Every structure is written in C-alpha cells, then in structure tokens.
Steps between C-alpha positions, in 0.01 A plus 500: 500500500451283812336642812824457699703667227251788499543558875880490479501737205273746682721494811805556280342801333405652836859454619629670187261789558627544854861492378422757231338721762817483710726577203299793382405633842775760483378620162165666502275647258233394258702235307572294814135490601393402149749210495376365836137526386580301184667223702200477735257468208717227347498303826121530531454378143729200559310400814160521327577293193490166684405254226676168561727392216664161435676339209518141385668341196274336245489119481569484875421164655191436708558619857764759408519768772376844389467700822371509855181671403325483840800654677543768234132595522519525879268204563542242775519134392238400759237731348533386137243219521247673735507811280446291182834602343473450123674610183328597175672557166308609193550265209809340656339181630685337786859588406582616852371374832548585869580247773262602780719322757813714451369792289742431211404581141623223271475385138202267458513422129717565194552867413578573135595864457454488124149362541410764759650813348631417154791722408411776744801637684316495831307197624333492838228300675271726700357330806219616721534376858172506691440443870175534695411612850558778420514493122839612365632488147874505423651522155811302422704515178713199407742571216570200276868498401588367160730200467656366186250221439425562133756423228520706180255388233533524120198487274657230284762432239617818327561525130722776358536581130840654405619593158836366399595853398446630851803712596710426800376648828144469377254471788209258518265543799381182664185439696587520867371279777251606766526440874194507727710621794576865571801709591841342485343155453352613169810675359610270222831457327571276204770266384553368146645164419850507344514560125729674254250731331302681769550654838232618740446862594267601783302823456370657821161668451364795696312267736833320579390192307760346270439422134737247339638572152716292269811678365645362177878452543578293190361529148238247404508277197165340421657251260730379776262512799131549416385471860637546851359368832605654829386487858398819681499471879321750728621541860316697765656701784363297790680272741513219419511602136239343269553450127310409187622433143343532158609383157595779255459389139678739256411471136749668265325663204620623171565863408242758612726739676266777625256438781187713546532782752227668708479875546619452858584197710221549753148648522268578796119499491264600788149345506207487741392153602184349350555657159276344233608198298687592186635832634813606308799543726774616265604504136858374460718578203826336392712559189753289307781643283490203267314488171230278360371208706773557757335831583147368555435475875257298708444549873459245779486504878789301637406507869259668744598540863335419729273233357127558546203269459255790466687738271654440157684738269496439124701674229407543137786331304474746211440835676666450840184613677457349851150456641377358830259210531352376828482684833768746603488481883709731719454266796656211306796687346570869489771475235575287192817471292448403136808393305443543122700367205502658155607234247577569137429260214856462383677171465587449772259737687641740754329644804499823692380528860321751722317504832156649569428579869125518580411675829147430636312765699241410765123554468231448766391168354510280809217495750597476866505158662338435838618203705353371825819373663342388829136450591370432852142381450246421625488782753326425829209727567656593837832611339653822634505821299837530324532128431706442187294308243716508187836617371480659157782590262466692174741537208518647152752389237515850352759755606486852639156645566347216297614259772387699806190331651241609757232277662140545617212286636143455374212486585478782752379460859661164561673413830847488343773742396837497322818596687819569304801327656768556233527600138242297306413293813171529690315319778124447511393548863171487691362851547183428704325220688364205299158346542449163329122517546495824297749391232681168479715590199655809343623536143774764520637642174858634503566744211858583395548799264826617345613857431516474121297705255250361443525306826442125511347306787455146621282349767519199729215359701546390860218289642496546877292237675385567855546189715235397750551407865341188644213643703207280388446140604331250263122493546248224426152576363334341807623368835396140441384263227283188511587218264316171437708208375386150412663223690724251320654780295817412301831597670624843393150619410448878474227595747516880522701811407570782743598843373630807682578844359773740610465872431879545483712469185768267364653270765284653770191372314639154421285267713591146604271257680565240769311286749478600864621169640289327764427147616177313438499232763821309464572618146635828364285720276762481223425127461145584388531813286762722337492846340696616194723788605443708184149420372327445836346173380410264785548128436381193691804279541306180578149365456267640766259269683172643624466218750839601650501881459192710434650851540854623429558855624836674450662834415697615193739792543598749227832681530652762269867523396566839655763580760378455764230266366133552589236228510141398579303176516162353402304208644384209281222264615507186286192278540552142383182385322385143522494267199327168475814296546376252764260215419237396756637256760278221636483459877497157657156377614632425847810485713612171353362524148679574175436811293400315182193292589199531735330176609155506655231244582148610407179332607258422223217633707612866482267736319555764236728792600682306767869600533706185475856643471698825465804591282732755669759709311697822545688736258817688599403795274279794595168643391336350196805284448420329834123479453427130436211327331420130480364296208403136482651334197259288289517126566649266243255387237277800554301337784321743730624522855270526805746750651589864445761736648449852641646763265680689775470269801645177362219306676391182326130429546240274349276620221237232569434207727735209451355165383621151435579584138785727604840333499624414850829682440492848349822672375458877461752743342471859632678777304619787727559820300603855601382820328838619371587563135581243387326287761699230681337172609541197720304172498376320809380137498210410729424130563149432636385160626121450498374272779178423666417729789565236765849431374647851532776496763479732795838646435374625168211668672734685731724606212197618305381707790848662534511569129154650515623750758794600284274522196273740679794723593633497141157585359484797731844625385409473131177687561699775673739514205218553251342765721834685530548508124153639446553761773827620352343533154208698645738733686696558180184600309403742776852650509496543123166682509619725783824583318309588180271731692792677670683544168193660345457752785869565579647839381784491240832423666858573407611349168295297259404232752615660824751364744383152585678218673654280231383144473639207307324393182537138391414396145392160365346351189145569625552862593659703780433480873601737777501437873191660658414330828654227713299288737645218704304179571643191663422191293551139598400174336424195705762444763769690310671819622331840459547659157620850420298801399292588198566822307237630260598692186287726287538562126646828368609649166791322324848619599851380434658294780851438613687181414406197711179667634217256571225466241231550760190294544195570704654362819863532595684445827 
C-alpha cells in the first residue's frame, strides 16, 4: 500500500465513522457504542500499518518505473544525497535501484520470478531503505507479478503400450507437461493431433492441474497397424499463449487383457526431513486377474515431481517397496509426487498406475545466517555516540519457531550495542566514546540464535578499526646533518638518506620528502641536488668541484599525507672534499718568460751552496694535494751534476765550486710533484750558461737579486707551512688525551653512549677517519695566489660510509 493511498484510506474511514455516528445518533444503547469503537480501532490499525508496497512484472526492461519511493516515504528529493539515501536487499543483488535525482524506484536488472521464488504463489522483494542524519529505516515490499514467459515442457518422447484387445473407451494416462509459471499461466490444456483411433480426455486433479488421457474410440488390430505416432500439444493459459508438443509413440501389443490394479489410486505419506538413507516410505501392492506369467507384476517409478538433485526415491521391482536415498530437505521441497507403474509379465505386458504423495515436515536443521549488509569503517576516534557502524540482517531457512532468530553481542564491555530496527534487522551503533590510543581495533562477535529445540546459532565477526586524526607532524632524529662528499662525484650519486617518522597511522603517517628551494649564487639549489620523495635519498645531480664550492647547505622538508598535511624540515651541510685532480703548474720566471724553461747565466767563480736559479710552481688543490716538492732528474749518461734543487723551495744551488771541466751549458730537468694520492707531477727545464766571472751581464745580476728576494719569501712560507702542520698534529694529540681523561671520569649518561653530537665517518682502504679539528692556514707558493686551508683528520674505528663519501687521507680541504 503506498503512503498516499494509506492517507486517503484513513481519511475515508474517518469519514465513514462520522457518517455512522450521525446515522446511529438517534439510536442509543450499548450496541451503537460498540460499533463505533470497532470502527475507530479499525481506522487506527489502518493508519499504523504503513509499509510501502509496489508491484512490478517479471522480465521488465531496465529502467521500468516501479514507484515514487521518496515521495511515498515522505522524503524530500533535495535531502536524498546529503542523508546518504541507500537501498539494501538481502540476497537480491541489484535488481532494483533508486534514481537519487527524482526519487523514482526503477528496475535495474532482469527479474526472473521463477528464479527468485520458484513455484511459490507469492513472490516479493523486500527492500530496506536507509537514510542518515538522523538514521531512519523504511521497509518496502515489491511484489513480482508473474508473466507468461515459460512455455510448457515435456520430459521427452512418450511411449505407450496398448493391447490390441483393449476395449473401446479404454483410458491410457499420458505424462503431462510442466510449466514453471504460476496461476493462470501454468494451467495447461492439451490437444491431440487428428487420428481415427484415439481422442483426448482431460482429467482435472484436486490441485486444478490437468492430466491428459487417451480414450480408445476404435478397436485396434495389431496385424493391420502395429504402431501409431501422434503429436500431443500442451497449451498454457497465459496471454500470449505458449505451446509445446511431444511425440506419442503407441505400440500395439498382443492379447494380455487384464492390467494390474493397485489397492487404491493414490497414497499419502508424511515424513520428517533429514530421515536416514534407505528409510522405507511405503509398501505398494498391485494385483492382476490374469493367470501365469501375465499375473507376475514388477514395479517401476514413472515420474517424480518435482525433480530434485539431492533426493532420490527408488522402488523394489519385485516387492513394490519405496525407499528414500539422499537428503530429504524441507527447505528445497516440502512435497513430492511419485507416479508408480505396476507392469505384468504378459505378452504384451499391461500396466496399472497409482500416485504416492510424500509430505515433508520441517526440523530445526538450519543454522541462522548473519549478513553484514552495510559497514561504515574505519570509525574516527572523534565519532559521536550513536553513530551507525554496521547494518546487520539475520535469517533462518526453517519455519515457525525454528526460524525465529534473536541477536546478541560479545565480548562484553565494548563501546557498541545492537539496536533492532525491524524484524530480523539490526544496526550496530556506537555506545560510548572511542579512544584510539587505548584500542585501535575491536573484534565484535554478533551471535544469532533461533528458537528451535535444541536451538542453533551462528556468529559473524565485525572488525571495527578506529581511524586516527592527523595530529602529529613528521619528526627527524636530529635537526641537522653533516655530510662529506668527494669532489668529481659521478652525476646522480647517492650522498645521503634522510628519514623522518610520523606517530600517526595510515595516510597520516605516509611521509614524502622535498627540497626547500633556494638559490646558490646565480643557480638554483635543484640544479645541484635532488631528494627522492619516498625514500628520502639525496642525490648529487652533477659533479661537485671543491675549488668552486666547498660547502653546500640546504634544507629537506618532510610532509605527511594527512588532511590538512603537517610537515617539518632538517638542515644538511654537505662539505665537498678535495681530490688530487690538479697537477702542479709552473710559473714563468719573469714577466716576459715562458712557463716551460728557465735560462740563467752563472759565473764559474761561485762557490758551493750558491743559489743560481729558482723553479716556481703552484697547485690549484688544497692541503697535501697542493704541497709541492722538487727533485732534480739524473743527467743523461749518469754523469754527476754540480747542482742540486731544494726539496720544498725549488731553489737550484751548487753542490761544489765550478771548474773548467764543467760543461759551459748545463741543462737541468726539475720534477715538481705534489703529495696527493696518486701524486701528480710537472717537469721544468732549467738552462744554465757557465761563464767567467767578468763576463756575467749586469742585467743578470739584477734579475738574480730580484729572484733572491722572492726565494727568501717563498722559503719563509714553506717553513710556516711545516710549522702549521706540526702544530695541528700536536693540538690533536692533546685534544685526544683530554677527551680520554674526560670519558674516564664522566658519569654514565643516557643510553649506551649518551646523547652526543653526530659526526660523519668516512671510510677508506686504510681505515676510517672522522673529523676532529679544523685549523686554517694560508699557504702560498712563490708569486702564486694564497692557498686554502688545511684540515687535519684523526683515525677512528671502522664504520660504514655513505655512497660517494671521500676516502679520507691525513689532510683534506
């Protein structure tokens, strides 16, 4: 009944009550008052039974209009979507759907009444309409009307044995057709093809079904016609009418003129379902008036209606005893019709017929079923009390008290409860405040128990997860990191990995990393380094050059995926370590000289130790890689040279007094080598001309005096360099001794090693080195520009290093 129809009917009843009151107002007495009271109760009952009812024919096309469900339920179209209007149907899939724009219930997919309800006289789809804010549940019944969509069906070709001595008007029952439809659509009638021997008679049974029988109208003569073939056509009562035909093959037999007869034409047996295999149902008995072999009878089952895949009935051919094999299930079929033939052994054999009706009684053999039809999880920990978490429906295939189900929740003391909304429908709602920190998940057990004896129960588990809110930002282990990277690294080299942790869960704890963009001079930071968004690995995008960039300082941010997102950042200090990638470069001897050769005139009268020339060179590297030494290459032929070169000064001086035996032109090769690993070298050629003391030109004297001044300055710088290295080493030893003493006397601190400032550990083939002390000393060589600082490293225990970290040496920029 629609909601509008309900209102109109209620108003009509009230009007009728008023009219009755006017008619009977002149009468009085007890009978009048009792009549008015009855009418009022009827009106109240009509107004309270407001379940919405629709009907739709089966096989209706997609989109077929069923009803204006939103209007009939008193809901506004504008509130369907905000209130999460939805329709649930147990076990019916998506046969019906609601258009949320106009509130119309329509057919969504093919509806087959026979598939839904079989041969049941009533077939309805029960819908549960649910809206939130506030939660309301409406129950809608959609009746599926049968249409004539199934034609009659025969089992197959029928064979009938008839004796030629059969008298006129003899009846021969035929196997009727079956129709999956119901009502008028399943009422069958039959038509027989034209022939001169038989006519068709239709027998109406108690259930209004029609059984066809052949009536013999003309005597048979086997010698003339041994066999007849006719066509039996079944027609149903639907519109349009559907038909089906089957071939009837009649074999005419010779004289055996008495057919077996049963005690009565029909029998009825009542059984409980689930009886054991082999249970005897009935003992049939048929008799034959003939003598000899024509009196011997065998039994067979001609047909069982309806067909069952689980249950089978077998008859003993000799005794007529029928037993059951398989499972007799009330829920599958509550009634069976067994058609039995009794056939004698005459020539030809004759048959008698009877029907055995088996009625099945219900037992409590089906456990209840629990279905979670809608589940709203996870539940936010700030959800309000009364929030609907799940919709639960229960069912039991049994009937009567065996099918009545009640529900309960376990374990006790959980923040949920069950609320009954309709028969066999419940909602699981929040009963108290949730706290994710106390419990992040609940395993709720729903128990359904029927009213049978003994009762059966079933359980369903609902896992309720408590969802977190994004209230924790990602956090790094320390505010900044120091990283040492060798210069000339390959592009795309992994130099470090940052990692942040988020105390939240799921998306709120999913951390992504990115660079905090800034500019380094004229270039953007992203042209130097990049960070992988998921792993936090930091990569150098191009080779780094210590001579161009010694320190690269930037920030990496970590952001979670919550809404709104939270983030934090960490600072990375990347020191670019020097490598010995620059060979010593020779300086020109003067403003107009070339860098490859030094020419000098030397008087033969000079004594031993006299400085006659100086080789000047510089190295673009730093530290040990820029510390140069000079070697004089042996002369060709192994001849001894009267000259030597200063190891660190590059000054060429005499080793003895020159004499006339020395060649007038001396060609010296000086090897300039740095202290890097591997060492890089350069070769300088010095050409000396030996002349008598009176022949030395004055210009040479002036140049020598200028060179002597520069040599003195360079000697001083090299001496300072050696002193600085020694001082740094001494300071390191003192710092190490002081640190050891403090560690021995310090009280135990938090953790195994205590909170100490992290330092970078660099590993190499000769061990591991960690940065301990940095001391800056300006270094210059000759007339070259000042050099960069020296950094001393001290050895430590071996430790694993990051990719591209510098295998440290004793001196590093």
